[in-house]
C-alpha positions as CSV (number, residue, x, y, z in Angstrom):
1,M,-0.2,0.1,0.0
2,R,2.5,2.2,0.9
3,R,4.2,1.3,-2.8
4,V,0.7,2.3,-3.8
5,V,1.3,6.4,-2.4
6,L,4.0,6.6,-3.3
7,I,3.6,5.6,-7.2
8,A,0.5,8.0,-7.4
9,A,2.4,10.1,-5.3
10,F,5.7,10.4,-7.7
11,M,3.4,10.6,-11.0
12,L,1.7,14.2,-9.3
13,A,5.7,15.5,-8.6
14,L,6.5,14.7,-12.6
15,A,3.8,17.3,-13.4
16,A,5.3,20.8,-12.8
17,P,8.7,20.2,-14.2
18,A,7.4,18.4,-17.6
19,A,5.6,21.3,-17.5
20,S,7.7,23.5,-18.4
21,V,9.5,21.5,-21.3
22,A,6.1,22.5,-23.1
23,Q,6.0,26.3,-23.5
24,A,4.8,26.3,-26.3
25,P,1.8,25.8,-27.9
26,A,1.3,22.2,-29.4
27,P,1.4,21.9,-33.1
28,K,-1.2,18.6,-33.0
29,V,-3.6,18.3,-31.2
30,L,-5.2,14.6,-30.6
31,D,-8.5,13.4,-32.1
32,W,-9.6,10.1,-30.0
33,E,-12.0,8.7,-33.2
34,S,-8.8,8.6,-35.9
35,G,-6.5,8.0,-33.7
36,E,-4.9,11.7,-36.0
37,N,-1.3,13.0,-33.6
38,K,-1.2,10.1,-30.7
39,S,1.8,9.1,-30.2
40,Y,3.5,5.6,-28.9
41,L,6.6,7.5,-29.3
42,I,5.9,9.9,-25.8
43,P,5.3,6.5,-23.9
44,A,7.9,4.6,-24.9
45,L,10.1,7.1,-23.3
46,E,8.0,7.5,-20.5
47,I,7.3,4.2,-19.1
48,P,11.3,3.7,-18.3
49,A,12.1,7.4,-17.2
50,F,9.4,6.0,-14.4
51,I,11.4,3.5,-13.8
52,G,14.6,4.8,-13.2
53,A,13.1,6.8,-11.0
54,L,11.2,4.4,-8.6
55,N,14.2,2.7,-8.6
56,A,16.1,5.9,-6.9
57,V,13.1,6.5,-5.2
58,D,13.5,2.9,-3.5
59,R,17.1,2.7,-3.0
60,L,17.0,6.3,-1.5
61,L,13.8,4.3,0.5
62,F,15.1,1.8,1.4
63,P,18.5,2.0,1.9
64,D,19.5,-1.5,3.4
65,S,17.9,-3.6,-0.1
66,S,20.0,-5.1,-1.8
67,D,16.9,-5.3,-4.3
68,F,17.4,-2.1,-6.3
69,D,20.9,-2.5,-7.1
70,V,21.4,-3.2,-10.9
71,T,24.2,-3.3,-12.6
72,W,24.6,-3.9,-16.2
73,G,25.7,-7.8,-15.0
74,S,22.5,-8.5,-13.6
75,I,20.9,-6.7,-16.4
76,K,22.2,-9.4,-18.2
77,R,21.5,-12.3,-15.6
78,N,18.0,-11.2,-15.8
79,I,17.4,-12.0,-19.4
80,R,18.7,-14.3,-20.0
81,T,16.7,-16.1,-16.8
82,A,13.6,-17.5,-17.0
83,P,11.2,-16.0,-14.5
84,D,10.1,-17.9,-10.7
85,F,7.9,-16.8,-8.3
86,D,8.6,-14.8,-5.8
87,K,7.7,-14.3,-1.8
88,D,8.0,-10.6,-1.7
89,P,5.1,-9.8,1.5
90,F,1.4,-9.5,0.2
91,N,0.5,-6.1,-1.0
92,V,3.8,-5.6,-2.2
93,N,2.2,-8.4,-5.7
94,Q,-0.7,-8.1,-5.6
95,I,-1.7,-3.6,-5.0
96,G,1.5,-3.0,-5.5
97,H,2.8,-4.3,-8.7
98,P,-1.8,-4.4,-10.0
99,Y,-0.9,0.5,-9.6
100,Q,2.2,0.6,-11.6
101,G,1.3,-1.6,-14.3
102,G,-1.5,0.9,-14.4
103,V,0.7,3.7,-14.0
104,Y,2.8,2.7,-17.5
105,Y,-1.0,1.5,-19.4
106,G,-2.4,5.7,-18.4
107,L,0.5,6.1,-19.2
108,A,0.4,4.2,-22.9
109,R,-3.4,5.4,-22.8
110,S,-3.5,8.7,-22.4
111,A,-1.9,10.0,-25.1
112,G,-4.1,8.0,-27.6
113,L,-3.4,4.4,-27.9
114,G,-5.6,2.0,-27.3
115,Y,-6.5,-1.0,-25.5
116,W,-4.6,-3.8,-27.1
117,E,-1.6,-1.2,-27.8
118,S,-1.8,-0.1,-24.3
119,L,-1.5,-3.4,-22.9
120,L,1.5,-4.1,-25.0
121,Y,3.0,-1.3,-22.9
122,T,2.0,-2.2,-20.6
123,I,3.4,-5.8,-20.8
124,G,7.4,-4.4,-22.1
125,G,7.3,-2.4,-18.7
126,S,6.9,-4.7,-17.0
127,F,9.1,-6.8,-18.7
128,L,11.3,-3.3,-17.5
129,W,11.5,-3.7,-14.7
130,E,11.9,-7.2,-13.9
131,T,15.1,-6.0,-15.4
132,A,16.5,-3.1,-14.5
133,G,14.5,-2.4,-12.3
134,E,16.0,-4.4,-9.7
135,S,18.4,-6.7,-8.7
136,T,16.3,-9.6,-8.3
137,R,15.6,-12.6,-9.9
138,P,12.5,-11.3,-12.5
139,S,9.3,-13.5,-11.4
140,L,6.0,-14.6,-13.0
141,N,3.7,-13.7,-10.8
142,D,5.1,-10.1,-11.4
143,H,4.5,-10.2,-14.7
144,V,0.8,-11.5,-14.2
145,S,-0.4,-8.7,-12.4
146,T,2.1,-5.8,-13.6
147,G,1.1,-6.6,-16.5
148,I,-2.4,-7.7,-17.5
149,G,-4.5,-6.6,-13.6
150,G,-2.0,-4.1,-15.0
151,S,-4.4,-2.8,-17.7
152,F,-7.4,-3.7,-16.6
153,V,-7.0,-1.0,-13.3
154,G,-5.4,1.0,-16.4
155,E,-8.6,2.1,-18.3
156,A,-11.0,2.5,-15.1
157,L,-8.9,4.5,-13.8
158,F,-7.9,6.0,-16.8
159,R,-12.1,5.8,-17.5
160,M,-13.4,7.9,-14.4
161,S,-10.5,10.4,-15.2
162,S,-11.6,11.3,-18.3
163,L,-15.5,11.1,-18.0
164,L,-15.5,13.3,-14.7
165,L,-13.3,16.2,-17.7
166,E,-15.6,15.5,-19.6
167,G,-18.6,16.3,-17.6
168,G,-16.6,19.8,-16.7
169,G,-17.5,20.3,-21.3
170,E,-15.3,21.5,-23.7
171,T,-13.1,23.6,-20.0
172,P,-12.8,21.6,-17.4
173,S,-12.1,23.0,-13.8
174,I,-9.1,23.9,-12.0
175,W,-10.4,21.3,-10.1
176,R,-12.1,18.6,-11.8
177,E,-8.3,18.5,-14.1
178,V,-7.0,18.1,-10.5
179,G,-9.5,15.4,-9.5
180,A,-8.6,14.1,-12.9
181,A,-5.5,14.0,-11.7
182,I,-5.6,12.0,-8.1
183,I,-7.3,9.2,-9.9
184,S,-5.5,8.7,-12.7
185,P,-1.6,10.7,-12.3
186,P,-0.6,9.5,-15.1
187,T,-3.0,11.4,-17.1
188,G,-2.9,14.3,-15.3
189,V,1.1,14.4,-16.5
190,N,0.4,14.1,-20.2
191,R,-2.7,16.4,-20.1
192,L,-0.4,19.3,-18.2
193,A,3.1,18.4,-19.7
194,F,2.1,18.4,-23.5
195,G,-0.3,20.4,-23.2
196,E,-3.3,21.1,-26.1
197,R,-2.0,17.9,-27.8
198,F,-3.5,15.7,-25.2
199,R,-5.7,18.2,-24.4
200,P,-8.8,16.1,-26.1
201,V,-10.8,13.6,-23.0
202,F,-11.8,11.2,-24.7
203,P,-15.8,10.4,-25.7
204,S,-17.7,7.9,-23.3
205,R,-20.3,8.2,-25.6
206,D,-23.0,8.3,-22.8
207,P,-23.0,4.7,-20.8
208,A,-26.3,4.5,-18.5
209,I,-24.3,4.8,-15.0
210,L,-24.4,3.9,-10.9
211,L,-22.4,6.0,-9.1
212,Q,-23.2,4.3,-5.4
213,F,-20.9,5.8,-1.9
214,R,-21.2,4.3,1.3
215,V,-19.8,5.2,4.7
216,G,-21.1,3.3,7.0
217,F,-19.8,0.6,10.8
218,T,-19.2,-3.6,10.8
219,L,-20.3,-5.6,13.7
220,T,-18.0,-8.5,13.1
221,T,-20.7,-11.3,14.0
222,D,-18.8,-14.0,13.7
223,V,-14.8,-15.0,13.5
224,E,-13.7,-18.7,13.7
225,S,-10.3,-17.7,12.5
226,G,-8.5,-21.3,12.2
227,G,-6.1,-21.0,14.9
228,L,-3.8,-18.3,13.8
229,L,-3.3,-15.2,15.7
230,A,-4.4,-12.7,13.7
231,E,-6.9,-11.3,16.4
232,P,-10.3,-9.6,13.7
233,K,-11.6,-6.4,14.8
234,E,-15.4,-6.3,16.4
235,Q,-16.3,-2.6,15.3
236,E,-14.4,-0.6,13.0
237,G,-15.4,1.7,10.4
238,N,-15.7,1.0,6.4
239,A,-16.2,3.6,2.8
240,E,-16.8,1.6,-0.5
241,F,-16.7,3.2,-3.7
242,L,-18.8,1.4,-6.3
243,M,-19.4,2.9,-9.8
244,I,-20.4,0.2,-12.5
245,Y,-20.8,2.2,-16.6
246,G,-22.0,1.4,-19.4
247,L,-25.4,-1.3,-18.1
248,P,-27.2,-2.9,-20.4
249,G,-30.1,-1.3,-22.0
250,K,-28.7,2.1,-22.6
251,R,-30.7,3.6,-26.4
252,G,-28.2,4.0,-28.7
253,Y,-24.7,2.7,-26.6
254,A,-22.8,0.1,-27.8
255,Y,-20.4,-2.4,-26.6
256,R,-18.2,-1.9,-29.1
257,R,-14.4,-1.0,-26.8
258,P,-12.5,-2.7,-24.1
259,F,-13.9,-1.4,-21.5
260,D,-17.4,0.2,-22.5
261,Y,-18.4,-2.2,-19.9
262,F,-17.3,-2.1,-16.4
263,L,-17.3,-3.1,-12.1
264,F,-15.1,-0.8,-10.4
265,E,-15.4,-1.1,-6.8
266,F,-13.8,-0.6,-3.2
267,T,-14.0,-1.0,0.2
268,A,-12.1,0.7,2.2
269,V,-11.5,0.6,6.3
270,P,-10.0,3.9,7.5
271,N,-9.3,2.3,10.8
272,A,-6.9,-0.4,10.3
273,S,-3.1,-0.3,11.9
274,T,-2.3,0.2,9.0
275,A,-2.4,1.0,5.0
276,G,-2.1,-2.5,3.1
277,N,-4.6,-3.6,6.4
278,A,-7.2,-0.8,5.6
279,I,-8.0,-2.2,2.0
280,E,-10.7,-4.8,2.2
281,N,-11.7,-4.8,-1.6
282,V,-10.5,-3.7,-4.5
283,T,-13.0,-5.7,-7.5
284,I,-12.3,-4.2,-11.2
285,R,-14.0,-7.0,-14.3
286,G,-14.7,-5.1,-17.5
287,L,-16.4,-6.2,-21.3
288,L,-13.0,-6.6,-23.8
289,A,-15.2,-8.4,-26.4
290,G,-19.0,-8.6,-26.3
291,T,-22.2,-7.4,-27.3
292,G,-25.9,-6.6,-26.5
293,Y,-28.9,-8.6,-26.1
294,E,-32.1,-8.2,-25.9
295,W,-35.4,-10.7,-25.7
296,G,-38.4,-8.6,-26.4
297,D,-39.5,-5.6,-24.4
298,D,-37.9,-6.4,-21.0
299,Y,-35.0,-7.9,-21.3
300,R,-31.7,-5.6,-21.9
301,G,-28.1,-7.1,-21.6
302,L,-24.1,-7.8,-22.9
303,W,-22.2,-10.9,-22.9
304,G,-18.5,-12.3,-23.3
305,L,-14.9,-12.0,-22.9
306,F,-14.3,-10.0,-19.6
307,G,-10.9,-9.1,-17.5
308,S,-11.1,-8.2,-14.2
309,Y,-8.5,-8.2,-11.8
310,E,-9.4,-8.2,-7.7
311,Y,-8.3,-8.2,-4.4
312,L,-9.5,-10.1,-1.1
313,S,-9.1,-9.3,2.4
314,P,-12.6,-10.2,4.7
315,Q,-9.3,-9.6,8.1
316,I,-7.7,-12.7,8.2
317,F,-6.2,-14.9,5.4
318,R,-5.9,-12.1,1.5
319,M,-6.6,-14.0,-2.1
320,S,-5.1,-11.8,-5.8
321,A,-6.5,-12.6,-9.3
322,T,-6.2,-12.0,-12.4
323,S,-8.8,-13.9,-14.2
324,L,-10.8,-14.0,-18.1
325,A,-13.8,-15.0,-17.3
326,L,-17.1,-15.3,-19.7
327,G,-20.8,-14.5,-18.7
328,T,-22.9,-12.3,-19.5
329,V,-24.2,-8.4,-17.5
330,G,-28.4,-8.0,-17.9
331,Q,-31.9,-6.5,-17.0
332,W,-34.9,-7.8,-16.6
333,W,-38.7,-5.4,-16.2
334,L,-40.5,-7.6,-14.4
335,S,-43.0,-4.5,-13.2
336,G,-43.5,-1.4,-14.4
337,T,-42.0,-0.4,-11.1
338,V,-39.5,-3.6,-11.0
339,A,-36.1,-4.0,-12.4
340,L,-34.0,-7.2,-11.8
341,Q,-30.6,-6.6,-12.7
342,G,-28.6,-9.5,-13.1
343,T,-24.2,-10.9,-13.5
344,L,-24.0,-14.7,-14.0
345,L,-19.4,-15.4,-15.0
346,G,-17.1,-18.0,-15.0
347,G,-13.3,-18.8,-15.7
348,A,-10.3,-18.7,-14.5
349,G,-7.0,-17.3,-13.9
350,F,-4.2,-16.6,-12.0
351,G,-3.4,-15.2,-8.7
352,A,-1.8,-15.8,-4.7
353,A,-4.3,-17.2,-1.2
354,G,-3.1,-17.1,2.2
355,T,-3.9,-16.1,5.6
356,V,-3.0,-12.8,7.2
357,G,-1.7,-14.7,10.7
358,D,1.9,-14.1,9.0
359,R,3.3,-10.2,10.3
360,E,5.5,-10.7,7.0
361,E,2.9,-11.5,4.5
362,R,4.7,-14.3,3.2
363,D,1.8,-17.5,4.2
364,Y,1.1,-17.4,2.0
365,R,1.1,-19.3,-2.3
366,Y,0.4,-18.7,-6.4
367,G,-2.0,-20.6,-8.4
368,V,-4.7,-21.2,-10.9
369,I,-7.9,-19.8,-9.9
370,P,-11.7,-21.1,-11.6
371,H,-13.5,-18.7,-10.0
372,A,-17.7,-18.9,-10.2
373,I,-19.6,-15.3,-9.9
374,V,-22.9,-14.6,-9.4
375,G,-25.4,-11.5,-8.9
376,L,-28.9,-9.9,-8.5
377,R,-30.4,-7.3,-7.3
378,V,-34.5,-6.3,-6.9
379,I,-35.8,-2.7,-7.1
380,V,-38.4,-1.3,-6.4
381,G,-38.3,2.3,-8.7
382,D,-36.1,4.4,-6.5
383,L,-37.5,3.7,-3.3
384,L,-35.1,0.5,-2.8
385,M,-32.9,-2.6,-3.4
386,L,-32.5,-6.0,-2.3
387,E,-28.8,-7.7,-3.9
388,G,-27.3,-10.5,-3.3
389,Q,-23.6,-12.0,-4.4
390,G,-21.9,-14.9,-4.3
391,R,-18.1,-15.4,-5.3
392,R,-16.2,-18.9,-5.6
393,Y,-12.6,-19.6,-6.0
394,W,-10.8,-23.4,-7.0
395,V,-7.2,-22.4,-5.8
396,V,-5.3,-24.8,-7.0
397,G,-1.6,-23.6,-5.2
398,V,1.7,-23.9,-6.1
399,D,4.3,-23.4,-3.0
400,P,7.6,-22.6,-3.8
401,G,8.7,-23.9,-0.7
402,P,12.4,-23.6,1.0
403,A,14.6,-21.1,-0.9
404,G,12.6,-21.0,-4.1
405,N,14.1,-25.4,-5.0
406,T,10.9,-27.5,-4.5
407,R,6.6,-27.2,-5.0
408,R,4.7,-28.8,-3.0
409,T,0.9,-28.7,-4.0
410,D,-2.1,-27.5,-2.6
411,D,-5.8,-26.0,-3.2
412,E,-8.0,-23.9,-1.5
413,V,-12.2,-23.1,-1.2
414,I,-12.4,-19.6,-1.3
415,N,-16.5,-18.1,-0.9
416,R,-18.1,-14.6,-0.3
417,A,-21.3,-14.4,-0.4
418,G,-23.9,-11.8,1.2
419,A,-26.7,-9.8,1.2
420,G,-27.8,-7.0,1.4
421,L,-31.0,-4.1,1.9
422,S,-31.2,0.3,0.7
423,V,-34.2,2.0,1.5
424,R,-33.8,5.5,-0.5
425,V,-35.1,8.0,2.5
426,F,-34.6,11.5,0.4
427,G,-33.0,12.5,-2.5
428,P,-30.2,10.5,-3.2
429,H,-29.1,9.7,0.4
430,A,-30.5,6.5,2.1
431,I,-29.6,3.9,5.1
432,S,-28.2,-0.2,3.4
433,L,-28.0,-2.6,6.3
434,S,-25.7,-5.9,4.6
435,Y,-24.8,-9.3,5.8
436,R,-21.4,-10.9,4.7
437,I,-19.4,-14.2,4.7
438,S,-16.0,-15.1,4.4
439,T,-14.6,-18.6,4.4
440,R,-11.3,-20.0,3.4
441,D,-11.3,-24.2,3.3
442,A,-7.1,-24.9,3.0
443,S,-5.5,-28.2,2.7
444,L,-1.7,-27.1,2.3
445,S,0.8,-30.4,2.6
446,G,-1.3,-32.2,4.2
447,R,-2.8,-29.8,6.7
448,D,-6.3,-28.3,6.7
449,R,-7.4,-25.0,7.4
450,H,-11.1,-23.4,7.9
451,Q,-11.3,-19.4,8.8
452,S,-14.7,-17.9,7.8
453,V,-15.6,-13.8,8.6
454,E,-19.2,-13.2,9.5
455,T,-20.4,-9.2,9.5
456,V,-23.1,-7.2,9.7
457,T,-22.6,-3.4,8.0
458,L,-25.1,-0.5,8.9
459,S,-24.1,2.5,6.7
460,Y,-25.3,6.3,5.0
461,N,-25.3,5.3,1.4
462,F,-25.5,8.3,-1.0
463,L,-27.1,7.3,-4.5
464,G,-25.6,8.8,-7.7
465,Q,-28.2,10.8,-10.5
466,R,-29.8,6.8,-11.5
467,K,-30.4,6.3,-8.1
468,F,-30.4,2.3,-8.1
469,G,-28.9,1.6,-10.9
470,A,-32.3,0.1,-13.5
471,V,-31.9,1.8,-17.7
472,D,-35.3,1.8,-18.4
473,W,-35.9,1.8,-22.1
474,R,-39.4,1.2,-22.4
475,P,-41.6,2.7,-24.4
476,G,-42.9,7.0,-23.5
477,E,-40.4,5.5,-20.2
478,I,-37.1,8.0,-19.4
479,D,-34.5,6.8,-18.2
480,R,-33.8,7.2,-14.6
C-alpha cells in the first residue's frame, strides 16, 4: 500500500517540471475517434524514465536492501534467466504491482493509444522493471499482476478520470483537472506536460452509469481464525465506492471498445492499524470483447469475455487474482416499476491466496484460480434495492517451498457471499443494511484449515443520478 501511495505522489510530482518543457503551443491535437496525432514515442520514453526514477526512489527509501542495486551484470543475468515465483510481501505483489502496471498503461492510454496497444506497453514496462528495475531474478507472478492486471486497473482509472473531465465540457475546471489527476496520475501528467496535444477528453459515448458511495459501521458477528494469531476487530468503520459503467439497456449505446462496460468496487477500513490492511476489497471487471443483446421488450443484456482484477482481504485471509471469464450481465423489467439485474460469470486466472496471521505477509501461495460469480439486484422504483452476490474461487496452488527450490501442490476453496437492503430516504440519500460471510477452506501439504468471518454493516449511502441503477428503455418511459 505504501508503494501505491508513493507511485501516485511521484507521478503527480513529475507533472510540474514536465510542464515547463512544453511551453510552446503544440502544433498537433489528438483526435480520439480517428487516432490522429496519438503518440507511440512519448510513452516509450516515459515508461523507462518512470522506471529509472522509481528505482532511484526505492534505493533511497530502502537503503538496507540490495534488491534495487541494478548493474549491467544483473541486467544481463535477468535477461537470460527464466522467471520464477517470488515471495515478496502480499501487498507489494498483489496491490503495488497492479497499480504500477496501471501507471505504465495510463502513460500509453493518455497519449492516445487504444486498449490493446496500451496493454503491449504495459507488458513491456513489466519486462523492463523485472530485468532492469530490480537486481533480483524476474518474477512470473509479477508479470501477470503488472502486465495484465495493470491494464485492467489502468483502463478503469483512465475511464473514470476521463468521465470526470468530460463532465466539465470543453474547458474542465481546475478542480476537475486535479480530481482526474488524482484518479489517474499518468493522465494528469500528459495533459499538463504536453499542452493542447492531449487536451481532448476521451469520449465516453454517454453510458448508463451507477454511482454509490457508502460510509458505515461494521460489526463482526462471528470469526473462526483457524488457530492463527490474527485478531479480527469486533467493530470498525468502513467506506465503499461502487461504479458500474455501461449498464445494459441504454438506447444507442454499443459495446465496441474494451471496457465500454466495467465495474469498479473499492472497500476500505479507514481505522485499520496499517495502510496495507486498510484495503478490504478491490474488484475491477470489464468487458474485453462482446456485444449487447435483447429478449422481447423487457430484457436487455450484454455478454462476452470479461477481464478482472480482484483483491479480497476479510481480516484473517487474503486472495487476489487476475482472470478472464465468459458471462453475461442483464436487466429484466418484472413489472412497471420492479427491475431485476443479474450477473453470471465463470472463468479462471492466476493469483495468490493465504493467511493474514503472518506479520511478514509471506504466508501465501500462487496458483491457477478458477472462479464463478453470480449476483442479483431487485430494484423497486427509486424506493429500495435488495441485492445478493456470491463468489467462489478454487485455488490450485503451488508453494515455492524453502529457498524457492521445491514445489508443493496445495488447494483452497474461498467463498464470499452477501445480501443487503438499501432504502432511499430522500433525494440521493439512502440507508443500507448488509450481511457478508467470507470463508476459506485450505488443504496445505496435508494440513487442513478452516477460516471464516461474518459481518453486519449499517451504512449511509449516497446515490448517483441514476439512484439504484435501473435503466428504462421501454417506449414512453424515461431513463432513471
